[in-house]
N, CA, C and O of each residue as an XYZ file, in Angstrom:
268
protein
N     122.024     95.045     75.655
C     121.408     95.828     76.687
C     122.470     96.738     77.301
O     123.549     96.272     77.669
N     122.179     97.995     77.409
C     123.136     98.921     78.004
C     122.546     99.505     79.278
O     121.333     99.495     79.487
N     123.411    100.002     80.103
C     122.953    100.589     81.350
C     124.129    101.073     82.170
O     125.276    101.063     81.725
N     123.817    101.486     83.353
C     124.838    101.988     84.257
C     125.291    100.857     85.164
O     124.478    100.074     85.656
N     126.570    100.782     85.375
C     127.121     99.825     86.320
C     127.614    100.598     87.533
O     128.438    101.506     87.418
N     127.095    100.223     88.696
C     127.461    100.898     89.937
C     128.174     99.925     90.862
O     127.861     98.735     90.897
N     129.128    100.446     91.603
C     129.737     99.605     92.618
C     128.749     99.466     93.778
O     127.791    100.230     93.892
N     129.000     98.490     94.618
C     128.090     98.168     95.717
C     127.868     99.361     96.639
O     126.733     99.634     97.029
N     128.931    100.073     96.990
C     128.809    101.178     97.942
C     127.937    102.301     97.397
O     127.145    102.884     98.138
N     128.071    102.608     96.119
C     127.247    103.647     95.508
C     125.789    103.219     95.460
O     124.892    103.999     95.782
N     125.559    101.987     95.061
C     124.191    101.471     95.013
C     123.574    101.453     96.407
O     122.390    101.753     96.564
N     124.361    101.106     97.411
C     123.884    101.075     98.788
C     123.503    102.473     99.257
O     122.470    102.649     99.902
N     124.328    103.468     98.938
C     124.025    104.848     99.335
C     122.750    105.343     98.662
O     121.932    106.010     99.296
N     122.576    105.022     97.391
C     121.369    105.430     96.668
C     120.142    104.787     97.305
O     119.121    105.449     97.491
N     120.236    103.508     97.638
C     119.130    102.792     98.268
C     118.787    103.403     99.613
O     117.611    103.619     99.907
N     119.786    103.687    100.437
C     119.537    104.287    101.746
C     118.901    105.662    101.621
O     117.990    105.994    102.378
N     119.369    106.459    100.680
C     118.769    107.777    100.472
C     117.310    107.666    100.059
O     116.469    108.442    100.512
N     117.013    106.704     99.204
C     115.641    106.485     98.763
C     114.761    106.033     99.920
O     113.632    106.504    100.064
N     115.269    105.125    100.745
C     114.511    104.658    101.911
C     114.270    105.796    102.898
O     113.177    105.913    103.453
N     115.281    106.637    103.122
C     115.127    107.764    104.041
C     114.104    108.771    103.511
O     113.331    109.335    104.285
N     114.098    108.993    102.214
C     113.124    109.901    101.616
C     111.710    109.344    101.774
O     110.775    110.082    102.084
N     111.565    108.053    101.562
C     110.260    107.414    101.751
C     109.817    107.526    103.207
O     108.646    107.785    103.483
N     110.747    107.332    104.135
C     110.433    107.455    105.559
C     109.974    108.873    105.885
O     109.009    109.052    106.628
N     110.643    109.871    105.348
C     110.235    111.257    105.580
C     108.822    111.518    105.062
O     108.045    112.219    105.710
N     108.487    110.961    103.905
C     107.140    111.112    103.355
C     106.102    110.454    104.259
O     105.027    111.011    104.480
N     106.417    109.285    104.776
C     105.499    108.563    105.664
C     105.301    109.346    106.962
O     104.175    109.486    107.439
N     106.386    109.851    107.527
C     106.292    110.636    108.764
C     105.452    111.891    108.533
O     104.644    112.262    109.384
N     105.637    112.534    107.405
C     104.863    113.725    107.059
C     103.368    113.394    106.984
O     102.538    114.150    107.487
N     103.030    112.275    106.361
C     101.634    111.853    106.257
C     101.038    111.618    107.645
O      99.927    112.061    107.934
N     101.779    110.925    108.490
C     101.310    110.626    109.851
C     101.096    111.929    110.627
O     100.089    112.078    111.318
N     102.027    112.861    110.519
C     101.906    114.130    111.230
C     100.687    114.921    110.769
O     100.013    115.548    111.587
N     100.397    114.900    109.467
C      99.220    115.610    108.953
C      97.943    115.041    109.551
O      97.041    115.789    109.929
N      97.869    113.728    109.637
C      96.682    113.095    110.229
C      96.559    113.506    111.697
O      95.473    113.858    112.156
N      97.670    113.462    112.427
C      97.647    113.775    113.852
C      97.361    115.252    114.101
O      96.665    115.586    115.060
N      97.882    116.141    113.259
C      97.642    117.573    113.418
C      96.181    117.929    113.185
O      95.658    118.848    113.815
N      95.536    117.226    112.308
C      94.132    117.513    111.993
C      93.173    116.842    112.971
O      91.956    116.982    112.856
N      93.728    116.123    113.922
C      92.916    115.428    114.932
C      91.852    114.523    114.313
O      90.731    114.418    114.812
N      92.228    113.881    113.227
C      91.324    112.924    112.590
C      91.385    111.643    113.412
O      92.471    111.111    113.644
N      90.239    111.142    113.854
C      90.262    109.893    114.618
C      90.950    108.790    113.813
O      90.713    108.629    112.616
N      91.800    108.044    114.496
C      92.590    107.022    113.812
C      91.720    106.025    113.051
O      92.099    105.567    111.973
N      90.558    105.689    113.606
C      89.721    104.692    112.936
C      89.074    105.244    111.670
O      88.583    104.471    110.848
N      89.063    106.564    111.497
C      88.517    107.159    110.280
C      89.599    107.408    109.235
O      89.292    107.577    108.055
N      90.824    107.432    109.645
C      91.937    107.620    108.721
C      92.375    106.240    108.246
O      93.184    105.577    108.896
N      91.844    105.821    107.124
C      92.041    104.440    106.674
C      93.508    104.067    106.469
O      93.883    102.910    106.656
N      94.318    105.013    106.095
C      95.721    104.713    105.817
C      96.622    104.883    107.039
O      97.808    104.559    106.981
N      96.076    105.384    108.135
C      96.906    105.702    109.299
C      97.636    104.470    109.828
O      98.852    104.501    110.016
N      96.910    103.402    110.063
C      97.505    102.179    110.612
C      98.552    101.617    109.661
O      99.615    101.169    110.092
N      98.251    101.642    108.377
C      99.212    101.167    107.378
C     100.505    101.974    107.444
O     101.594    101.401    107.424
N     100.391    103.289    107.521
C     101.578    104.145    107.533
C     102.380    103.998    108.822
O     103.605    104.122    108.804
N     101.706    103.738    109.935
C     102.431    103.487    111.187
C     103.286    102.220    111.036
O     104.455    102.204    111.421
N     102.695    101.166    110.475
C     103.433     99.913    110.262
C     104.560    100.111    109.246
O     105.658     99.582    109.420
N     104.288    100.864    108.201
C     105.303    101.134    107.179
C     106.470    101.915    107.779
O     107.626    101.636    107.462
N     106.182    102.886    108.637
C     107.227    103.667    109.299
C     108.138    102.757    110.114
O     109.361    102.877    110.043
N     107.550    101.853    110.882
C     108.348    100.929    111.694
C     109.208    100.025    110.815
O     110.364     99.752    111.136
N     108.641     99.571    109.719
C     109.384     98.699    108.803
C     110.546     99.439    108.153
O     111.661     98.920    108.091
N     110.286    100.649    107.669
C     111.353    101.427    107.042
C     112.462    101.739    108.038
O     113.643    101.662    107.701
N     112.085    102.088    109.257
C     113.099    102.355    110.284
C     113.954    101.118    110.548
O     115.165    101.222    110.742
N     113.328     99.964    110.556
C     114.070     98.727    110.771
C     115.052     98.430    109.659
O     116.192     98.045    109.920
N     114.621     98.606    108.424
C     115.498     98.339    107.274
C     116.645     99.349    107.235
O     117.800     98.981    107.021
N     116.315    100.619    107.443
C     117.349    101.656    107.426
C     118.361    101.408    108.536
O     119.567    101.523    108.313
N     117.886    101.071    109.722
C     118.777    100.803    110.838
C     119.668     99.587    110.555
O     120.854     99.594    110.885
N     119.097     98.554    109.947
C     119.847     97.335    109.625
C     121.025     97.654    108.707
O     122.115     97.106    108.868
N     120.796     98.540    107.752
C     121.848     98.891    106.806
C     122.728    100.047    107.287
O     123.529    100.588    106.524
N     122.572    100.413    108.546
C     123.435    101.437    109.120
C     123.122    102.834    108.657
O     124.008    103.688    108.625
N     121.889    103.085    108.299
C     121.505    104.374    107.747
C     121.248    105.475    108.743
O     121.171    106.643    108.361
N     121.112    105.136    110.026
C     120.923    106.159    111.040
C     122.252    106.448    111.694
O     122.932    105.544    112.179
N     122.613    107.702    111.703
C     123.912    108.094    112.264
C     123.808    108.341    113.746
O     124.803    108.680    114.386
């Protein structure tokens, strides 16, 4: 089996960048719902994305990803 071997710091940076990108996508989704004034109870994914945003922020903060 062949593959790439990364040191911990490089792998950590890649993971943080991926988490931050996911967070940006989630924030964008939430903003679109809010801009369109769609009632929260009709936006089936709204509550899920709010919880996901909080979770991603927690993980990113834990790993020191917010400057």
